[in-house]
RODO-2510 file (C-alpha; in nm, 4 decimals, decimal comma):
residues 107
     n   res          X          Y          Z
     1     m     0,3970    -1,2901    -1,0937
     2     a     0,0369    -1,2913    -1,0705
     3     t    -0,0899    -0,9493    -1,0605
     4     v    -0,4485    -0,8520    -0,9417
     5     f    -0,6917    -0,5370    -0,9764
     6     k    -0,9469    -0,5528    -0,7626
     7     v    -1,1167    -0,3110    -0,4503
     8     l    -0,9202    -0,3965    -0,1990
     9     g    -1,1288    -0,3088     0,0912
    10     q    -1,4611    -0,0708     0,1825
    11     v    -1,5747     0,0508     0,5037
    12     i    -1,8205     0,2951     0,6799
    13     p    -1,6344     0,3015     1,0133
    14     a    -1,8104     0,4457     1,3353
    15     a    -1,7397     0,7806     1,4272
    16     t    -1,4100     0,9002     1,5005
    17     t    -1,2843     0,4796     1,5470
    18     l    -0,9725     0,4181     1,4179
    19     t    -1,0257     0,0958     1,2081
    20     t    -0,9149    -0,1291     0,8548
    21     l    -0,9939    -0,0332     0,5388
    22     y    -0,7421    -0,3285     0,4177
    23     t    -0,4746    -0,5538     0,5420
    24     a    -0,2010    -0,6894     0,2771
    25     a    -0,2088    -1,0553     0,3000
    26     a     0,0269    -1,0090     0,0223
    27     p     0,2443    -0,7842    -0,1108
    28     a     0,0264    -0,5377    -0,3115
    29     v     0,0193    -0,1473    -0,4601
    30     v    -0,3054     0,0661    -0,3113
    31     s    -0,3598     0,2482    -0,6347
    32     t    -0,6424     0,4729    -0,5517
    33     i    -0,8316     0,6154    -0,1927
    34     v    -1,1791     0,7269    -0,2706
    35     v    -1,2987     0,9642     0,0872
    36     c    -1,6951     1,0182     0,0225
    37     n    -1,8403     1,1952     0,2864
    38     q    -2,1900     1,1191     0,2817
    39     a    -2,3708     1,3631     0,4894
    40     t    -2,5003     1,7284     0,4391
    41     t    -2,1974     1,8253     0,6890
    42     t    -1,8282     1,8510     0,6511
    43     a    -1,6724     1,5974     0,8083
    44     t    -1,2881     1,5002     0,8251
    45     y    -1,1216     1,2009     0,8033
    46     r    -0,7213     1,0917     0,8707
    47     i    -0,5421     0,7448     0,6897
    48     s    -0,2323     0,5827     0,8296
    49     v    -0,0384     0,3072     0,6906
    50     r     0,0714     0,0521     0,9156
    51     v     0,3693    -0,1000     0,8414
    52     a     0,3623    -0,5051     1,0158
    53     a     0,0403    -0,4173     1,1734
    54     a     0,2216    -0,1582     1,4222
    55     a     0,0323    -0,0093     1,6838
    56     d    -0,1394     0,3357     1,5776
    57     t     0,1617     0,6483     1,5801
    58     t     0,1660     0,9295     1,3731
    59     k     0,4270     0,9335     1,2397
    60     q     0,1309     0,6460     0,9862
    61     y    -0,0746     0,9348     0,8814
    62     i    -0,0689     1,0340     0,5367
    63     a    -0,4050     1,2424     0,6181
    64     y    -0,4725     1,3747     0,9602
    65     d    -0,7708     1,5897     0,9906
    66     v    -0,9043     1,7108     0,6688
    67     s    -1,1824     1,8579     0,4966
    68     v    -1,4167     1,6287     0,3100
    69     a    -1,7052     1,8959     0,2171
    70     g    -2,0825     1,7215     0,2695
    71     n    -2,1992     1,6264    -0,0025
    72     d    -1,8612     1,5261    -0,1373
    73     s    -1,5900     1,3117    -0,2282
    74     t    -1,2235     1,3211    -0,2801
    75     a    -1,0016     1,0372    -0,4418
    76     l    -0,6208     1,0113    -0,3355
    77     t    -0,3498     0,8418    -0,6345
    78     l    -0,1325     0,7431    -0,3723
    79     g     0,0042     0,4301    -0,4906
    80     i     0,1094     0,2997    -0,1784
    81     t     0,3197    -0,0054    -0,2126
    82     m     0,2685    -0,2717     0,0887
    83     a     0,4052    -0,5761     0,2463
    84     s     0,2423    -0,8794     0,3836
    85     t     0,0834    -0,7644     0,6702
    86     d     0,1082    -0,4087     0,6200
    87     v    -0,2203    -0,2521     0,7458
    88     i    -0,3911     0,0782     0,6604
    89     s    -0,6740     0,2268     0,9296
    90     v    -0,9682     0,5127     0,8911
    91     y    -1,1396     0,7808     1,0393
    92     s    -1,3826     1,0218     1,0305
    93     s    -1,5207     1,2645     1,2576
    94     t    -1,8712     1,0993     1,1362
    95     a    -2,0490     0,8200     1,0561
    96     t    -2,1457     0,9052     0,7372
    97     t    -1,7592     0,8895     0,5445
    98     s    -1,7239     0,5517     0,2986
    99     f    -1,3533     0,5136     0,2213
   100     t    -1,2399     0,2604    -0,0476
   101     a    -0,9728     0,1143    -0,1535
   102     f    -0,8443    -0,0145    -0,5413
   103     g    -0,5544    -0,1796    -0,6007
   104     s    -0,3758    -0,4566    -0,6807
   105     e    -0,2688    -0,7620    -0,4944
   106     i     0,0996    -0,9415    -0,6301
   107     s     0,0749    -1,3434    -0,5983
***
């Protein structure tokens, strides 16, 4: 089995809009998600892991309305294991928060 380390996804979602950050095409491990608030004011964010692309429900959230200060970043080292078709979705209170997922795909 080959393991490829890479940037798995990057997105700046529209304000208050749940947006896909990464959909696993094969088994994967998301090692770190970085949340970057590019505004001068505090923002809140959410991150969910949707098994097999299931509809959004509260049980899927690993972060919910967490604050990130203006002009600041938060790195979450998580080690999320994902099967094919699992989805990581993100949400922010503003349109100035970016999300980047780093990890590896296994084939």
